[in-house]
Backbone bond lengths (Angstrom), bond angles and torsions (degrees), N, CA, C in turn:
res aa  C-N    CA-C-N  psi(-1)  N-CA   C-N-CA  omega(-1)  CA-C   N-CA-C  phi
1 M - - - 1.424 - - 1.510 110.05 -
2 T 1.422 116.08 134.01 1.474 117.49 -179.94 1.491 105.23 -129.06
3 T 1.282 117.44 146.66 1.414 126.30 174.79 1.492 111.68 -124.72
4 C 1.306 122.60 132.89 1.427 126.14 178.45 1.474 109.88 -125.67
5 P 1.311 122.51 79.11 1.403 119.98 -173.88 1.482 114.68 -66.70
6 N 1.411 111.76 149.03 1.473 119.23 174.72 1.398 117.88 57.25
7 R 1.387 121.53 30.63 1.409 124.29 173.11 1.474 111.73 -151.60
8 T 1.295 120.00 160.14 1.425 123.66 164.19 1.497 108.57 -121.56
9 S 1.323 117.86 170.04 1.419 120.18 179.87 1.586 106.98 -68.18
10 S 1.345 118.99 156.99 1.342 122.25 -173.98 1.492 114.10 -62.79
11 S 1.399 116.61 -30.44 1.415 123.34 -178.17 1.601 111.90 -75.82
12 R 1.369 112.96 -9.96 1.446 115.51 -176.22 1.510 111.66 -128.44
13 R 1.355 116.08 13.88 1.445 119.72 -175.42 1.503 107.93 -64.05
14 P 1.407 118.67 130.03 1.386 123.78 -177.59 1.589 111.89 -64.41
15 S 1.315 113.07 143.64 1.493 116.49 177.34 1.533 109.60 -93.45
16 Q 1.359 113.24 122.28 1.436 118.86 179.26 1.428 116.05 -66.43
17 S 1.434 116.38 -14.33 1.449 116.88 178.15 1.432 114.46 -75.23
18 K 1.275 122.13 -2.39 1.419 125.83 175.94 1.522 113.79 -78.89
19 S 1.288 114.77 -23.43 1.465 121.76 -170.91 1.538 108.90 -71.44
20 V 1.357 114.16 149.41 1.449 120.23 -176.11 1.495 106.78 -87.29
21 D 1.409 117.44 -43.95 1.424 123.83 -179.26 1.499 106.66 -160.34
22 D 1.321 114.24 -171.16 1.545 116.82 -173.19 1.505 110.11 -67.55
23 T 1.342 119.99 -27.37 1.430 119.94 179.14 1.549 111.66 -66.89
24 T 1.280 119.77 -38.59 1.434 128.47 -177.29 1.532 114.48 -98.62
25 A 1.248 118.56 4.39 1.470 122.60 178.77 1.560 109.79 -57.96
26 L 1.286 117.65 139.39 1.481 119.22 -177.62 1.524 107.69 -67.91
27 P 1.408 116.86 136.50 1.454 119.40 176.61 1.552 108.06 -82.34
28 P 1.303 114.20 176.45 1.402 119.64 169.50 1.497 109.35 -77.92
29 F 1.342 117.13 136.40 1.481 121.55 -175.81 1.522 106.32 -104.90
30 A 1.272 115.46 122.56 1.514 122.44 171.26 1.553 110.76 -81.87
31 R 1.263 117.26 168.87 1.423 122.94 -176.88 1.512 114.25 -136.37
32 L 1.232 117.61 133.10 1.542 122.50 177.78 1.547 106.79 -126.82
33 E 1.257 115.55 114.41 1.478 119.87 176.86 1.507 111.19 -100.74
34 A 1.365 116.40 115.72 1.429 120.93 -175.36 1.582 109.54 -70.95
35 P 1.368 113.75 139.24 1.424 117.74 172.57 1.506 113.40 -60.32
36 A 1.342 117.45 152.89 1.398 125.51 -176.60 1.509 114.77 -56.46
37 N 1.300 116.30 -29.17 1.520 121.96 179.33 1.496 119.62 -78.88
38 W 1.350 114.08 -8.42 1.473 117.62 177.22 1.531 110.63 -71.01
39 R 1.305 119.73 128.22 1.411 124.84 175.89 1.547 112.35 -113.70
40 A 1.306 117.94 -23.23 1.490 117.97 176.71 1.505 107.10 -147.45
41 V 1.331 111.25 133.76 1.507 120.68 174.97 1.548 108.06 -119.24
42 E 1.362 119.36 127.39 1.455 119.53 178.06 1.499 109.23 -107.90
43 L 1.342 115.65 146.94 1.468 123.88 174.48 1.480 114.59 -126.73
44 I 1.301 113.40 138.89 1.502 120.23 171.65 1.494 109.92 -135.88
45 S 1.326 116.05 161.38 1.500 120.29 170.59 1.541 107.09 -165.55
46 D 1.336 112.69 169.65 1.408 123.63 178.31 1.554 115.12 56.82
47 L 1.341 114.74 47.73 1.456 119.40 178.08 1.561 109.84 -82.66
48 H 1.356 113.28 -27.82 1.490 120.14 176.05 1.459 108.92 50.61
49 L 1.406 114.90 54.35 1.484 121.45 -176.86 1.545 103.97 -66.67
50 D 1.400 112.18 136.45 1.441 120.85 178.78 1.445 109.76 -152.09
51 E 1.410 119.92 146.75 1.440 121.23 -176.16 1.426 112.90 -65.53
52 G 1.311 121.35 -14.29 1.459 120.63 175.16 1.606 116.34 -87.38
53 D 1.274 110.84 2.30 1.480 117.45 177.78 1.566 112.25 -126.14
54 S 1.310 113.03 74.92 1.483 115.60 -173.25 1.584 111.78 -71.07
55 P 1.341 119.02 -29.31 1.445 120.38 178.97 1.534 110.12 -60.84
56 T 1.311 122.67 -44.20 1.392 121.92 177.88 1.540 113.72 -69.37
57 F 1.351 115.37 -40.99 1.480 117.61 172.83 1.473 113.05 -58.71
58 E 1.276 121.87 -39.18 1.495 123.82 180.00 1.491 110.55 -70.78
59 A 1.306 118.24 -38.21 1.479 120.52 173.73 1.498 113.22 -63.96
60 W 1.286 117.43 -36.98 1.488 123.62 176.74 1.575 105.47 -67.25
61 R 1.289 117.20 -54.57 1.510 117.67 -178.55 1.525 114.33 -52.19
62 R 1.376 112.97 -42.69 1.478 117.33 178.56 1.562 110.08 -62.78
63 Y 1.293 116.29 -48.05 1.467 120.46 176.40 1.494 113.80 -53.40
64 M 1.335 116.52 -48.48 1.370 121.45 -176.91 1.526 112.53 -62.66
65 A 1.260 114.51 -32.48 1.554 117.43 -175.62 1.558 109.13 -84.14
66 S 1.431 115.31 -15.26 1.437 114.71 -171.52 1.554 109.85 -114.50
67 T 1.333 123.47 -15.00 1.473 118.67 -173.53 1.502 113.40 -61.70
68 A 1.399 112.06 138.34 1.417 121.08 -178.37 1.565 111.23 -98.81
69 A 1.245 116.11 13.38 1.486 120.60 -176.41 1.530 110.92 -67.83
70 D 1.233 118.44 156.03 1.438 122.09 172.35 1.522 114.02 -77.71
71 A 1.328 116.51 -22.26 1.416 120.59 178.90 1.601 106.07 -158.24
72 L 1.296 114.42 152.55 1.471 119.82 178.03 1.524 105.18 -127.75
73 I 1.370 111.80 135.49 1.525 121.36 174.54 1.497 110.75 -122.89
74 I 1.317 112.19 124.33 1.492 119.56 178.31 1.565 108.36 -102.65
75 L 1.301 115.33 113.17 1.480 120.42 -175.22 1.531 112.68 -88.93
76 G 1.290 119.12 41.05 1.443 121.65 169.73 1.541 115.20 93.04
77 D 1.284 114.39 158.97 1.452 127.83 -176.82 1.520 110.24 53.09
78 L 1.370 112.19 48.22 1.398 116.73 167.98 1.428 112.97 -68.34
79 F 1.384 116.50 -26.99 1.477 124.25 -179.22 1.505 106.75 -113.65
80 E 1.327 114.69 149.00 1.508 119.10 171.46 1.458 110.88 -64.99
81 V 1.420 117.69 -41.37 1.381 120.23 172.94 1.480 109.24 -154.50
82 W 1.342 120.89 144.01 1.459 123.39 -179.61 1.533 107.92 -130.91
83 V 1.252 115.79 114.93 1.529 121.28 -173.75 1.446 116.01 -97.43
84 G 1.408 117.28 -0.52 1.421 123.51 177.62 1.478 115.77 144.25
85 D 1.313 121.41 148.64 1.502 122.95 -170.26 1.474 107.88 -66.56
86 D 1.335 121.75 -24.26 1.445 121.35 -175.79 1.604 110.37 -64.73
87 A 1.345 114.94 -19.32 1.509 116.05 175.86 1.500 111.06 -60.69
88 A 1.310 117.83 -30.72 1.499 117.84 -176.95 1.523 108.77 -83.47
89 D 1.243 122.06 -0.17 1.503 121.03 176.76 1.468 112.27 -82.02
90 R 1.390 113.92 -13.12 1.485 116.68 -176.20 1.579 107.80 -109.77
91 P 1.304 117.35 151.72 1.447 119.96 172.77 1.500 111.55 -51.67
92 G 1.370 115.24 136.03 1.450 117.26 175.84 1.566 108.95 147.67
93 F 1.350 112.43 -163.19 1.433 115.90 -170.93 1.519 112.34 -69.46
94 A 1.270 120.91 -40.10 1.389 122.58 176.78 1.430 114.56 -55.92
95 A 1.298 117.54 -39.74 1.410 128.24 -175.03 1.613 107.18 -71.68
96 H 1.381 112.62 -36.85 1.528 116.84 172.91 1.454 114.16 -58.76
97 C 1.362 114.85 -48.24 1.439 126.56 -179.64 1.586 107.74 -57.71
98 A 1.354 117.19 -46.14 1.323 120.64 -175.07 1.563 109.11 -65.08
99 Q 1.265 115.38 -38.10 1.493 120.57 179.72 1.523 110.02 -60.75
100 V 1.299 117.44 -45.78 1.448 120.84 -179.30 1.605 109.17 -61.58
101 L 1.291 115.55 -45.10 1.444 119.41 178.58 1.551 111.99 -60.85
102 R 1.345 114.12 -39.90 1.488 119.72 -177.80 1.552 107.84 -64.57
103 E 1.331 116.05 -46.62 1.457 121.77 -172.65 1.564 107.75 -64.94
104 T 1.358 117.55 -41.70 1.418 122.66 179.22 1.575 112.09 -67.67
105 G 1.266 115.13 -38.45 1.442 120.71 178.46 1.545 114.10 -66.11
106 T 1.257 118.34 -15.30 1.425 123.41 177.07 1.635 111.59 -83.45
107 R 1.349 111.44 -18.45 1.484 117.90 178.33 1.499 116.54 -97.10
108 L 1.267 116.06 -35.26 1.442 122.30 -174.93 1.506 115.50 -153.71
109 P 1.286 124.38 161.35 1.449 122.10 -179.28 1.569 110.31 -67.50
110 V 1.221 119.42 132.54 1.485 125.02 175.66 1.457 109.12 -119.78
111 F 1.328 117.54 131.61 1.468 124.01 179.88 1.540 108.08 -118.08
112 F 1.308 113.84 149.25 1.481 117.31 -177.47 1.566 107.62 -135.04
113 M 1.296 121.39 132.96 1.419 129.24 173.51 1.521 108.90 -118.32
114 H 1.251 115.02 134.65 1.479 124.16 -178.98 1.637 107.87 -58.50
115 G 1.329 114.72 143.79 1.422 122.77 167.74 1.386 109.59 -115.46
116 N 1.398 117.14 -172.17 1.442 123.73 -179.69 1.545 113.25 -77.48
117 R 1.378 113.68 -16.84 1.530 120.27 178.48 1.456 113.75 -96.20
118 D 1.339 116.53 -30.63 1.423 119.43 -171.73 1.572 114.86 -124.18
119 F 1.332 114.23 38.08 1.453 119.94 178.88 1.434 113.68 -69.87
120 L 1.313 121.68 -10.22 1.424 121.45 179.22 1.549 111.64 -94.34
121 V 1.321 117.01 3.35 1.464 118.72 167.85 1.515 110.25 -58.61
122 G 1.339 114.34 124.75 1.507 119.69 -173.05 1.554 113.97 -122.59
123 A 1.283 110.38 -174.95 1.478 115.49 -177.92 1.480 113.47 -62.54
124 G 1.303 119.80 -25.90 1.481 122.51 -179.42 1.531 108.90 -60.60
125 L 1.280 119.23 -50.14 1.450 122.80 178.62 1.522 111.85 -70.19
126 L 1.333 119.55 -52.13 1.480 124.87 -175.16 1.498 110.24 -61.89
127 D 1.319 118.54 -50.54 1.456 120.59 -179.57 1.507 113.79 -63.11
128 G 1.334 117.41 -37.78 1.437 122.08 176.55 1.459 116.96 -68.74
129 C 1.362 115.30 -23.09 1.461 120.80 178.48 1.552 114.40 -101.29
130 G 1.381 115.10 -1.14 1.397 117.71 -177.77 1.562 114.04 74.15
131 V 1.305 116.30 23.74 1.519 119.26 -178.73 1.555 106.55 -102.61
132 K 1.368 113.32 140.75 1.427 121.95 178.38 1.486 111.88 -93.50
133 L 1.365 119.19 136.64 1.431 121.54 179.18 1.478 109.56 -86.71
134 L 1.323 117.82 136.60 1.456 124.09 177.02 1.472 108.42 -109.04
135 D 1.366 118.08 131.94 1.456 118.65 174.04 1.575 109.20 -68.33
136 D 1.320 113.24 156.64 1.406 119.62 176.09 1.590 108.69 -113.31
137 P 1.386 115.82 113.86 1.521 130.13 10.18 1.513 109.68 -95.86
138 T 1.310 113.77 167.53 1.597 120.63 175.14 1.458 108.82 -137.08
139 V 1.260 118.91 136.09 1.387 127.46 172.01 1.552 112.06 -87.01
140 L 1.297 116.20 112.96 1.458 120.06 -179.02 1.579 106.89 -94.42
141 E 1.297 116.07 121.21 1.478 118.57 177.21 1.539 106.78 -101.41
142 F 1.319 115.90 108.99 1.479 121.12 -173.23 1.501 110.08 -154.45
143 A 1.277 115.72 137.20 1.471 127.23 171.69 1.645 107.54 55.82
144 G 1.342 110.43 42.10 1.504 111.44 176.54 1.558 114.66 75.66
145 T 1.310 120.28 6.69 1.421 121.34 -177.48 1.537 109.92 -130.09
146 R 1.353 114.06 144.37 1.524 118.99 172.92 1.439 106.64 -96.08
147 W 1.333 116.39 111.58 1.505 128.50 -179.23 1.524 107.86 -97.69
148 L 1.337 120.26 113.56 1.433 119.53 176.72 1.493 110.95 -87.83
149 L 1.324 123.46 112.56 1.397 124.73 -176.44 1.535 113.99 -102.91
150 T 1.313 115.82 139.31 1.462 118.76 179.75 1.579 104.91 -158.44
151 H 1.345 113.25 153.53 1.418 115.06 174.22 1.549 110.14 -63.53
152 G 1.364 114.74 -44.47 1.396 117.97 175.46 1.491 116.71 123.29
153 D 1.348 118.72 -23.47 1.494 120.81 -173.40 1.490 109.15 -73.26
154 A 1.306 121.42 -27.23 1.443 120.97 178.97 1.571 111.75 -65.14
155 L 1.375 115.52 -22.18 1.464 119.04 -179.79 1.578 110.95 -88.88
156 C 1.331 121.75 -6.38 1.369 126.79 178.79 1.588 112.01 -85.37
157 V 1.283 114.24 64.68 1.480 116.61 -167.13 1.499 111.37 -82.85
158 D 1.283 121.21 -7.27 1.453 121.10 178.52 1.602 113.74 -74.97
159 D 1.277 112.46 -17.64 1.502 118.17 -177.62 1.539 104.98 -90.32
160 A 1.290 116.31 86.96 1.525 120.77 -175.41 1.402 112.66 -61.68
161 D 1.375 119.35 -39.47 1.457 122.81 -179.77 1.497 111.13 -59.46
162 Y 1.331 112.65 -46.63 1.523 118.87 -179.80 1.565 111.98 -65.81
163 V 1.281 113.48 -40.89 1.448 115.48 177.49 1.530 112.88 -57.71
164 R 1.293 115.37 -40.57 1.459 118.73 177.81 1.543 111.63 -67.58
165 F 1.404 114.87 -46.18 1.397 120.44 174.83 1.533 113.72 -53.04
166 R 1.313 115.74 -44.66 1.424 122.16 -177.57 1.534 113.81 -64.25
167 A 1.299 114.13 -42.23 1.440 120.57 177.01 1.589 110.06 -62.49
168 E 1.306 116.67 -38.76 1.430 124.24 -178.08 1.583 110.22 -62.90
169 V 1.366 112.64 -60.45 1.478 121.63 -172.91 1.530 111.52 -69.30
170 R 1.303 119.64 -25.19 1.459 120.57 -177.35 1.659 109.53 -82.52
171 A 1.264 115.50 -8.68 1.463 122.25 -176.96 1.535 108.18 -70.12
172 P 1.304 118.19 125.67 1.497 120.13 179.86 1.537 114.48 -50.20
173 G 1.338 116.84 -40.70 1.479 115.03 -178.32 1.519 111.74 -66.75
174 W 1.396 120.66 -38.88 1.456 122.46 176.73 1.535 111.68 -59.17
175 Q 1.382 113.48 -38.85 1.452 116.50 -174.05 1.492 108.85 -76.46
176 R 1.396 120.34 -34.06 1.418 119.34 177.09 1.517 112.12 -65.23
177 A 1.395 114.53 -38.60 1.483 116.47 176.59 1.393 113.77 -65.69
178 F 1.208 118.99 -44.63 1.603 123.66 176.85 1.442 109.54 -59.18
179 L 1.370 121.95 -51.65 1.431 122.53 -177.89 1.562 114.68 -64.94
180 A 1.272 115.27 -20.51 1.475 121.31 178.51 1.473 109.73 -72.32
181 R 1.328 121.11 -20.76 1.481 120.59 -176.82 1.572 107.34 -72.80
182 P 1.327 115.26 156.26 1.483 117.36 178.04 1.575 112.09 -59.20
183 L 1.273 114.75 148.69 1.463 115.04 -179.15 1.518 115.55 -60.30
184 P 1.340 121.76 -39.65 1.444 118.71 176.97 1.588 112.23 -58.69
185 E 1.257 114.84 -34.13 1.519 119.59 178.85 1.518 109.62 -66.71
186 R 1.326 115.34 -44.48 1.481 119.77 -179.27 1.534 108.43 -66.77
187 Q 1.300 117.67 -38.88 1.500 119.38 179.36 1.497 113.70 -67.37
188 A 1.322 114.94 -29.93 1.477 119.42 174.41 1.494 111.00 -68.83
189 I 1.393 115.46 -41.40 1.465 117.25 178.72 1.479 108.44 -66.52
190 G 1.395 120.18 -39.66 1.417 120.22 176.22 1.492 112.69 -58.96
191 R 1.292 123.79 -43.58 1.402 126.28 176.95 1.546 112.89 -57.20
192 D 1.341 112.83 -41.10 1.466 118.65 179.93 1.528 110.30 -63.47
193 L 1.401 114.58 -44.26 1.417 118.43 -178.93 1.541 112.57 -63.66
194 R 1.409 114.64 -34.96 1.477 117.51 173.61 1.460 113.16 -61.89
195 S 1.288 114.11 -39.79 1.498 117.69 -177.84 1.574 108.44 -69.78
196 Q 1.238 117.81 -41.05 1.431 119.21 176.17 1.562 114.07 -58.40
197 S 1.328 112.51 -39.27 1.463 118.83 179.03 1.428 110.52 -67.13
198 E 1.392 118.30 -47.58 1.467 118.12 178.65 1.627 112.86 -63.25
199 T 1.297 113.64 -32.79 1.515 115.04 174.50 1.539 110.56 -61.69
200 R 1.285 115.01 -43.12 1.473 118.39 -175.63 1.504 108.48 -68.32
201 K 1.284 118.75 -41.74 1.475 119.32 -179.59 1.525 108.79 -61.47
202 R 1.345 119.53 -44.61 1.433 118.68 -177.27 1.511 112.44 -67.98
203 S 1.276 118.40 -22.80 1.465 122.71 176.88 1.512 113.97 -74.04
204 G 1.324 117.18 -15.66 1.433 122.06 178.70 1.512 109.85 83.31
205 A 1.270 118.52 18.71 1.483 120.70 -177.82 1.551 110.55 -63.69
206 S 1.353 114.71 138.07 1.547 118.19 179.31 1.487 109.92 -81.11
207 Y 1.328 115.26 152.27 1.452 120.96 176.31 1.573 109.81 -111.72
208 G 1.339 117.75 153.34 1.385 121.40 -179.14 1.476 114.91 -64.86
209 D 1.299 120.67 155.85 1.434 123.69 176.36 1.521 113.54 -116.99
210 V 1.266 118.04 168.90 1.532 123.69 -179.98 1.483 104.59 -62.79
211 D 1.357 113.26 138.74 1.489 118.87 166.81 1.531 110.56 -78.09
212 P 1.323 118.16 118.17 1.462 117.01 -176.55 1.497 115.19 -65.44
213 A 1.326 119.06 -32.16 1.474 119.06 -178.94 1.505 109.56 -67.36
214 L 1.414 114.76 -39.79 1.480 116.12 -177.48 1.572 110.55 -73.54
215 A 1.347 117.92 -32.44 1.400 122.29 172.03 1.558 112.00 -58.30
216 Q 1.265 112.99 -46.61 1.482 118.35 177.44 1.490 110.43 -60.43
217 Q 1.318 116.73 -39.72 1.486 121.54 -176.37 1.432 107.42 -67.48
218 W 1.245 120.58 -41.64 1.526 122.17 176.05 1.546 109.84 -59.46
219 L 1.325 115.21 -49.50 1.461 115.08 -177.32 1.549 112.50 -64.24
220 D 1.325 118.15 -37.57 1.449 120.34 174.99 1.477 112.48 -62.64
221 A 1.317 116.87 -35.08 1.473 118.42 -175.07 1.495 115.56 -64.45
222 V 1.423 114.50 -28.54 1.455 117.55 -174.50 1.524 107.81 -120.52
223 S 1.424 119.43 9.04 1.474 121.54 175.84 1.553 107.53 59.77
224 A 1.322 119.92 37.74 1.447 124.02 175.36 1.460 112.12 -84.14
225 D 1.329 117.65 150.90 1.390 124.42 -178.80 1.495 117.11 -90.87
226 V 1.361 114.99 -35.65 1.424 123.66 179.86 1.515 114.36 -135.55
227 L 1.341 118.60 137.62 1.434 124.06 175.81 1.556 105.05 -101.50
228 V 1.326 117.62 129.05 1.457 125.27 -179.83 1.547 108.59 -122.11
229 H 1.278 118.30 119.75 1.520 120.18 175.88 1.431 113.58 -152.49
230 G 1.330 115.28 171.55 1.440 122.72 178.08 1.472 108.02 -118.32
231 H 1.404 115.85 -133.62 1.483 127.31 172.61 1.500 113.78 77.82
232 T 1.360 118.37 -48.31 1.461 119.30 -169.47 1.492 114.46 -77.97
233 H 1.328 116.09 -15.63 1.540 118.28 -177.27 1.576 111.13 60.58
234 R 1.339 113.60 34.29 1.493 119.95 -179.67 1.556 106.09 -130.91
235 P 1.327 123.41 67.90 1.411 122.78 -175.53 1.518 109.59 -60.27
236 G 1.349 114.36 139.76 1.446 119.83 -179.39 1.549 109.77 176.21
237 D 1.340 116.78 175.35 1.435 122.17 177.02 1.441 107.70 -127.20
238 H 1.398 118.84 127.04 1.456 124.00 -174.33 1.456 111.24 -128.75
239 A 1.329 117.98 142.79 1.431 120.83 174.80 1.467 110.38 -85.15
240 L 1.339 115.53 141.54 1.490 124.73 173.26 1.505 107.39 -128.88
241 G 1.351 112.35 87.79 1.477 117.86 -169.18 1.486 112.45 58.07
242 A 1.296 117.58 -123.53 1.441 122.11 175.60 1.556 113.94 -83.13
243 R 1.309 115.24 -4.46 1.463 119.19 -174.88 1.608 107.38 -108.83
244 Q 1.341 111.70 -176.59 1.511 117.50 -171.19 1.528 111.88 -135.67
245 R 1.287 118.06 146.71 1.431 123.89 172.30 1.547 106.19 -117.96
246 I 1.273 115.23 126.42 1.464 124.75 177.46 1.495 107.69 -113.29
247 V 1.402 117.06 123.62 1.470 119.38 -179.89 1.539 107.07 -110.84
248 L 1.288 117.35 125.52 1.446 125.90 -174.92 1.578 104.42 -76.33
249 S 1.379 108.61 155.43 1.496 117.00 -179.95 1.553 108.66 -87.21
250 D 1.240 118.24 150.50 1.509 121.56 166.52 1.490 108.58 -78.24
251 W 1.313 118.49 171.61 1.439 122.96 -175.58 1.564 105.92 -116.25
252 D 1.441 114.39 139.75 1.416 120.21 169.78 1.500 107.89 -160.51
253 A 1.249 115.97 99.69 1.537 118.44 -177.98 1.436 118.43 -67.05
254 S 1.359 119.13 -17.65 1.334 125.77 -179.61 1.590 114.98 -94.65
255 A 1.354 112.85 -1.36 1.483 115.46 176.75 1.523 109.69 -73.33
256 A 1.265 116.49 168.76 1.480 123.58 -175.98 1.605 104.14 -127.32
257 P 1.338 119.67 101.45 1.497 128.19 -5.29 1.530 111.10 -73.77
258 P 1.314 118.85 158.34 1.431 123.53 177.37 1.512 110.24 -55.76
259 R 1.344 120.46 143.63 1.428 127.09 171.34 1.488 110.46 -103.49
260 L 1.267 121.46 101.03 1.437 129.90 -176.38 1.518 108.78 -141.67
261 Q 1.297 119.38 77.61 1.481 119.75 -169.27 1.538 107.21 -125.61
262 V 1.263 111.09 147.27 1.458 128.67 179.29 1.525 109.40 -120.54
263 L 1.347 117.64 142.34 1.466 119.16 172.02 1.523 104.65 -108.26
264 R 1.278 111.35 123.95 1.512 117.24 177.51 1.567 110.60 -108.68
265 L 1.311 113.88 126.17 1.461 123.27 173.94 1.493 112.42 -101.70
266 S 1.354 112.98 137.85 1.549 118.19 179.21 1.535 103.86 -160.79
267 A 1.256 112.85 -178.29 1.458 121.78 -174.72 1.609 107.64 -60.58
268 A 1.269 113.19 -21.80 1.512 116.02 -177.24 1.545 113.07 -84.67
269 G 1.433 114.10 -7.78 1.396 117.73 -179.77 1.597 110.01 119.83
270 A 1.310 112.92 -151.86 1.444 117.34 -179.55 1.485 107.22 -111.38
271 R 1.418 114.73 138.58 1.479 121.33 179.62 1.505 109.92 -140.43
272 R 1.319 111.17 134.42 1.496 117.64 -179.80 1.560 107.81 -87.87
273 I 1.367 113.09 134.51 1.543 122.07 178.86 1.452 107.82 -116.90
274 E 1.358 115.72 122.06 1.491 123.90 170.83 1.537 109.62 -85.09
275 L 1.361 113.91 123.71 1.413 118.29 177.90 1.560 112.75 -85.78
276 A 1.331 115.84 -11.30 1.500 120.42 -176.41 1.475 109.76 -127.46
């Protein structure tokens, strides 16, 4: 297995002249080449694990202990909110999540890509659990197909407020300042953010969706066959010209019916697996 973060091959390097403005400028594309012995790769995203949702956590724990995939890729928002790796150093929910990751990482390669809720997951957690960080976006070369993987929020450019917020909180200076605050203060901010999120969901507010033209531009830039992402909570399969966009499902074990879905990639293509 080889990883080449933050670059594409010279023959496929994206042209910045295609971009419309700074919002839609093409990002650097990382590359992950699967070893020849991989037969199945599974992807999940948007579990939004939270100590107040034990059914979803238990479903995730069972899945992590039983998956027979050769590799697992988490495309962001594994956690509802993550306020710093030091939270996992104390007994509690974050430590339980870290233990599940650690145990799975001893059985198979586990990869993690930041989402819009857990962008503060750092090397302390990932290295301690044997999990490898994937840049967003990354081209996975596997089973004769080039799969373009991203969390998805960077493609939702119509939501101007979120685009500005994302740029602010992804800045290293902002993150250093936030992580310098005492853990209890960060946890209080996290609880407030969860409360705001729940209020927005109950209000029926709509969320932005991926811009199809920009998604096509990304695929063209790296000659990828399929775009796979989460973030939007709108699972489905969409045609993008001759290519395809696959949207992962979020998880909610308490929904009716439960949403506990995994995407499995293999030589036969992509297949959704329902765990409930």
